[in-house]
C-alpha positions as CSV (number, residue, x, y, z in Angstrom):
1,M,31.8,-38.7,-5.3
2,S,35.2,-38.4,-3.6
3,T,35.6,-37.6,0.1
4,W,37.3,-34.3,-0.9
5,S,34.2,-33.3,-2.9
6,V,31.9,-34.0,0.0
7,V,34.1,-32.0,2.4
8,R,34.3,-29.1,0.0
9,A,30.5,-29.1,-0.5
10,V,29.9,-29.2,3.2
11,A,32.4,-26.4,3.8
12,V,30.8,-24.2,1.0
13,T,27.4,-24.8,2.5
14,I,28.5,-23.9,6.0
15,A,30.3,-20.7,4.8
16,T,27.2,-19.7,2.8
17,L,25.0,-20.1,5.9
18,A,27.5,-18.2,8.1
19,V,27.6,-15.3,5.6
20,T,23.8,-15.3,5.3
21,W,23.4,-15.3,9.1
22,A,26.0,-12.5,9.5
23,L,24.2,-10.4,6.9
24,W,20.9,-11.0,8.7
25,L,22.4,-9.8,12.0
26,A,23.8,-6.7,10.3
27,S,20.6,-6.1,8.2
28,D,20.4,-2.5,9.3
29,V,23.9,-1.8,8.0
30,V,23.3,-3.8,4.9
31,L,20.2,-1.8,4.2
32,L,22.1,1.5,4.5
33,V,24.8,0.2,2.2
34,Y,22.2,-0.9,-0.3
35,V,20.5,2.5,-0.3
36,S,23.9,4.2,-0.8
37,I,24.7,1.9,-3.7
38,L,21.3,2.6,-5.3
39,L,21.9,6.4,-4.9
40,A,25.4,6.1,-6.3
41,I,24.1,4.1,-9.3
42,G,21.3,6.5,-9.9
43,L,23.5,9.6,-9.6
44,G,26.3,8.1,-11.8
45,P,24.9,9.2,-15.2
46,M,24.4,12.8,-13.8
47,V,27.9,12.9,-12.5
48,H,29.3,11.7,-15.8
49,R,27.3,14.3,-17.8
50,I,28.6,17.1,-15.5
51,E,32.2,15.9,-15.9
52,Q,31.8,15.9,-19.7
53,S,29.9,19.2,-20.1
54,L,32.3,21.2,-17.8
55,A,35.5,19.6,-19.3
56,V,38.3,22.0,-20.3
57,G,39.9,20.7,-23.5
58,R,40.7,17.1,-22.9
59,R,40.8,17.5,-19.1
60,R,37.6,16.4,-17.4
61,L,36.2,18.1,-14.4
62,P,37.4,16.3,-11.2
63,R,34.9,13.7,-10.2
64,G,34.7,14.9,-6.6
65,F,34.0,18.4,-7.7
66,A,31.2,17.2,-10.0
67,I,29.6,15.3,-7.1
68,L,29.9,18.4,-4.9
69,L,28.1,20.4,-7.6
70,I,25.2,17.9,-7.4
71,Y,25.1,18.1,-3.6
72,L,25.2,21.9,-3.8
73,A,22.4,22.0,-6.4
74,L,20.3,19.8,-4.1
75,V,20.9,22.2,-1.2
76,A,20.1,25.2,-3.5
77,V,16.8,23.6,-4.7
78,L,15.8,22.8,-1.1
79,T,16.7,26.3,0.0
80,M,14.6,27.9,-2.8
81,L,11.7,25.6,-1.9
82,G,12.2,26.5,1.7
83,L,12.1,30.2,1.0
84,M,8.9,29.8,-0.9
85,V,7.2,27.4,1.5
86,I,8.7,27.9,5.0
87,P,7.3,31.5,5.8
88,P,3.6,30.5,5.3
89,L,4.4,27.1,6.7
90,V,5.9,28.5,9.9
91,Q,3.0,30.9,10.2
92,Q,0.4,28.2,9.8
93,A,2.3,25.8,12.0
94,Q,2.5,28.4,14.8
95,D,-1.2,29.1,14.4
96,L,-1.9,25.4,14.5
97,W,0.2,24.9,17.6
98,T,-1.6,27.8,19.3
99,R,-5.0,26.5,18.5
100,L,-4.2,22.9,19.1
101,P,-5.8,22.6,22.6
102,E,-9.0,24.3,21.2
103,L,-9.0,22.0,18.1
104,I,-8.5,18.9,20.3
105,D,-11.5,20.0,22.5
106,T,-13.6,20.6,19.5
107,G,-12.8,17.2,18.0
108,Q,-13.5,15.5,21.3
109,D,-16.9,17.3,21.6
110,L,-17.8,16.0,18.1
111,L,-16.7,12.5,19.0
112,M,-18.7,12.6,22.3
113,R,-21.8,14.0,20.5
114,Y,-21.8,11.1,18.1
115,G,-21.1,8.5,20.9
116,L,-17.6,7.7,19.7
117,L,-16.0,8.9,22.9
118,N,-17.2,8.4,26.5
119,H,-15.2,11.1,28.3
120,R,-12.6,13.8,27.6
121,I,-9.0,12.5,27.3
122,T,-6.4,14.7,28.8
123,L,-2.9,15.1,27.3
124,E,-1.5,13.2,30.2
125,E,-3.8,10.3,29.6
126,A,-3.0,10.2,25.9
127,V,0.8,10.1,26.6
128,N,0.3,7.4,29.2
129,A,-1.8,5.3,26.8
130,A,0.8,5.5,24.0
131,P,2.9,2.4,23.6
132,G,6.5,2.5,24.7
133,P,8.3,3.2,27.9
134,S,6.1,3.8,30.9
135,D,7.6,7.1,32.1
136,A,7.7,10.4,30.3
137,V,11.5,10.6,30.4
138,G,11.7,7.2,28.8
139,R,9.4,8.3,26.0
140,V,11.4,11.4,25.3
141,A,14.6,9.4,25.3
142,T,13.2,6.9,22.9
143,A,11.9,9.7,20.6
144,L,15.3,11.5,20.7
145,S,17.2,8.2,20.0
146,V,14.9,7.6,16.9
147,V,15.5,11.2,15.7
148,V,19.3,11.0,16.3
149,G,19.4,7.6,14.6
150,G,17.6,8.9,11.6
151,I,20.0,11.9,11.3
152,V,23.0,9.6,11.6
153,A,21.7,7.2,9.1
154,F,20.9,10.0,6.6
155,A,24.4,11.5,7.0
156,T,26.0,8.0,6.6
157,V,24.1,7.4,3.4
158,L,25.2,10.8,2.0
159,I,28.9,10.3,2.9
160,L,28.9,6.6,1.7
161,T,27.2,7.6,-1.6
162,F,29.9,10.3,-2.1
163,Y,32.8,7.9,-1.7
164,L,31.0,5.2,-3.8
165,L,30.7,7.8,-6.6
166,I,34.4,8.8,-6.2
167,E,35.6,5.2,-6.4
168,S,33.0,3.9,-8.8
169,E,35.4,3.2,-11.6
170,S,37.8,1.2,-9.5
171,L,35.0,-0.6,-7.7
172,F,33.4,-1.6,-11.0
173,L,36.7,-2.8,-12.5
174,G,37.2,-4.9,-9.4
175,F,33.7,-6.3,-9.8
176,A,34.2,-7.0,-13.5
177,R,37.3,-9.0,-12.8
178,L,35.1,-11.7,-11.2
179,F,33.9,-12.5,-14.7
180,P,35.8,-14.0,-17.6
181,R,37.5,-11.5,-19.8
182,A,35.2,-12.3,-22.8
183,D,32.1,-11.5,-20.7
184,R,33.3,-8.2,-19.3
185,P,31.9,-6.1,-22.2
186,R,28.5,-7.6,-21.5
187,V,28.9,-6.9,-17.8
188,D,29.7,-3.2,-18.6
189,M,26.6,-3.0,-20.8
190,V,24.3,-4.5,-18.1
191,A,25.8,-2.1,-15.6
192,R,25.0,0.9,-17.8
193,K,21.4,-0.3,-18.3
194,I,21.0,-0.7,-14.5
195,S,22.4,2.8,-13.9
196,T,20.0,4.3,-16.4
197,K,17.0,2.6,-14.8
198,V,17.9,3.5,-11.2
199,S,18.5,7.1,-12.3
200,A,15.1,7.2,-13.9
201,W,13.6,5.8,-10.7
202,L,15.0,8.7,-8.7
203,N,13.5,11.1,-11.2
204,G,10.2,9.3,-11.0
205,Q,10.2,9.6,-7.2
206,L,10.6,13.4,-7.4
207,I,7.9,13.6,-10.0
208,L,5.4,11.6,-7.8
209,A,6.2,13.6,-4.7
210,G,5.8,16.9,-6.5
211,S,2.5,15.8,-8.2
212,I,1.0,14.6,-4.9
213,G,2.1,17.7,-2.9
214,L,0.8,20.1,-5.5
215,S,-2.6,18.3,-6.0
216,A,-3.0,18.0,-2.2
217,A,-2.3,21.8,-1.7
218,V,-4.9,22.7,-4.4
219,G,-7.5,20.1,-3.1
220,Y,-7.2,21.1,0.5
221,Y,-7.4,24.8,-0.4
222,L,-10.5,24.3,-2.5
223,I,-12.1,22.2,0.3
224,G,-11.4,25.0,2.8
225,V,-9.0,23.1,5.0
226,P,-6.8,25.4,7.2
227,Y,-3.0,24.9,7.2
228,F,-3.1,23.4,3.8
229,Y,0.6,24.3,3.2
230,V,1.6,22.1,6.1
231,L,-0.7,19.3,5.1
232,A,0.4,19.3,1.5
233,L,4.0,19.2,2.5
234,V,3.2,16.2,4.7
235,A,1.5,14.5,1.8
236,A,4.5,15.1,-0.5
237,F,6.9,13.5,2.0
238,G,4.3,10.7,2.6
239,E,4.4,9.9,-1.1
240,M,8.1,9.0,-0.7
241,I,7.0,6.1,1.6
242,P,5.0,3.6,-0.6
243,V,1.8,1.9,0.6
244,V,1.5,3.4,4.1
245,G,2.9,6.9,3.5
246,P,-0.1,8.3,1.8
247,I,-2.4,6.8,4.4
248,L,-0.4,8.2,7.3
249,S,-0.2,11.6,5.7
250,A,-4.0,11.7,5.2
251,V,-4.7,11.2,8.9
252,P,-3.7,14.8,10.0
253,A,-5.6,16.3,7.0
254,I,-8.8,14.5,8.0
255,A,-8.3,15.5,11.7
256,V,-7.8,19.2,10.8
257,G,-10.9,19.0,8.5
258,F,-12.9,17.6,11.5
259,T,-12.1,20.8,13.4
260,V,-13.9,22.8,10.7
261,S,-16.9,20.5,10.4
262,P,-17.7,16.8,9.9
263,Q,-18.7,17.6,6.3
264,T,-15.2,19.1,5.7
265,A,-13.6,16.0,7.2
266,L,-15.7,13.8,4.9
267,F,-14.7,15.8,1.8
268,V,-11.1,15.5,2.9
269,A,-11.4,11.8,3.4
270,L,-13.0,11.4,0.0
271,F,-10.4,13.5,-1.7
272,T,-7.5,11.7,-0.1
273,L,-9.1,8.3,-1.0
274,A,-9.5,9.3,-4.6
275,Q,-6.0,10.7,-4.7
276,Q,-4.6,7.4,-3.3
277,Q,-6.5,5.3,-5.8
278,V,-5.2,7.4,-8.6
279,E,-1.7,7.3,-7.1
280,N,-1.6,3.6,-6.5
281,H,-3.3,2.3,-9.6
282,I,-2.5,5.0,-12.3
283,L,0.2,7.5,-11.3
284,V,2.8,5.2,-9.7
285,P,2.6,2.4,-12.2
286,K,2.5,4.7,-15.2
287,V,5.3,7.0,-14.0
288,M,7.5,4.1,-13.1
289,E,6.7,2.3,-16.3
290,R,7.6,5.4,-18.4
291,Q,10.6,6.4,-16.3
292,V,12.1,3.1,-15.3
293,G,10.7,0.8,-18.0
294,V,9.1,-1.6,-15.5
295,S,5.6,-2.8,-16.3
296,A,2.7,-1.7,-14.0
297,V,2.1,-5.3,-12.9
298,T,5.8,-5.7,-11.9
299,V,5.7,-2.4,-9.9
300,I,2.6,-3.5,-8.0
301,V,3.9,-7.0,-7.2
302,A,7.3,-5.5,-6.2
303,L,5.7,-3.1,-3.8
304,L,3.7,-5.9,-2.2
305,L,6.7,-8.2,-1.9
306,G,9.0,-5.5,-0.6
307,G,6.5,-4.2,1.9
308,T,5.9,-7.8,3.2
309,L,9.6,-8.7,3.5
310,L,11.1,-5.4,4.8
311,G,8.2,-3.2,5.6
312,I,8.4,0.5,4.6
313,F,12.0,0.4,3.5
314,G,11.3,-2.7,1.5
315,A,8.5,-0.9,-0.3
316,M,10.7,2.1,-1.0
317,L,13.4,0.0,-2.5
318,A,11.1,-2.4,-4.4
319,V,10.9,-0.6,-7.7
320,P,14.7,0.0,-8.3
321,T,15.4,-3.6,-7.1
322,A,12.8,-4.9,-9.5
323,A,14.4,-2.9,-12.3
324,I,17.8,-4.3,-11.5
325,V,16.4,-7.9,-11.4
326,Q,14.6,-7.3,-14.7
327,V,17.8,-6.2,-16.5
328,V,19.8,-9.1,-15.1
329,L,17.1,-11.7,-16.0
330,Q,16.7,-10.2,-19.5
331,E,20.4,-10.5,-20.1
332,L,20.5,-14.1,-18.9
333,L,17.6,-15.1,-21.0
334,D,19.1,-13.3,-24.1
335,E,22.4,-15.2,-23.5
336,R,20.5,-18.5,-23.2
337,D,18.7,-17.9,-26.5
338,R,21.9,-16.9,-28.2
339,L,23.7,-20.1,-27.1
340,A,20.7,-22.1,-28.2
341,N,20.7,-20.5,-31.6
342,E,24.4,-21.1,-32.0
343,Q,23.8,-24.8,-31.2
344,L,21.0,-25.1,-33.7
345,T,22.7,-23.3,-36.6
346,P,25.4,-26.0,-37.2
347,S,22.6,-28.7,-37.2
348,F,20.6,-26.8,-39.8
349,D,23.8,-26.3,-41.9
350,S,24.6,-30.0,-41.8
351,L,21.0,-30.9,-42.9
352,N,21.3,-28.5,-45.8
353,H,24.6,-30.2,-46.9
């Protein structure tokens, strides 16, 4: 091996390590960009259908206007749901806030009666025992920073997704130029398959959230849990966070059930446990398998790996990432088999002659 080859290999290795380290340092930004790319890929087919369906003659609807229509439709749906849910939600939330001290006292009485609590815990003691800054001002500042950071991140994703959709064609053409001209039709085909799968994943997430929210509302109502509107909405949002989301959303439901009676809390716990088992082992794998075309085993393994590597966000992005990897691997394996068949065909022809 020549000296120049060694120097080039070392330089490529150092550059790769430097880029990897830079991406690791900017992992939060990379995650936001990846989420935006997934949303842009998933919304791409919908944007294209709107452009085609609202075309006038040979003139397509401007792409930016089609994207704005999707954003406006999303706002309209959320507004309609809000008009249906918010009035009873606000009423129940206000009632819950008013009765919160009484409910806390009742819960502590039950815990002390069964020997699970030695003395009453005041609100000040609970705040001081919580992890984080030692002073109340620091805790409030930390909470506000988290809320503001989440709002900024959400707005960034929406804006970046909008511009990715606007410039999707030019970005894809630039990406396709990285491949030889003969391979570009295959790259386009793979990109279309990926877009279809990610779009199906978005639809699957909405189906799962709606199913869990509706079943939770019915179940809590039948059990006799107060504020079931609020708790069902929490369960629906918790479903958007794989693995830990359903568990976290069950905690307030069980706590509210305890304020009624230990028996009610037990029924709520059993209901949420059964709901989580159905959701984890039947609903999520089957919905994602039908919508995204990813097997149930792949979904479960992807959720475990994503949650281990990146926590909650890793679990949220596990299924679409697994779908993308599946499409790419399938295409690579098909190409390998095609090349192998082309190499075998001349050999068989020569044997026949």
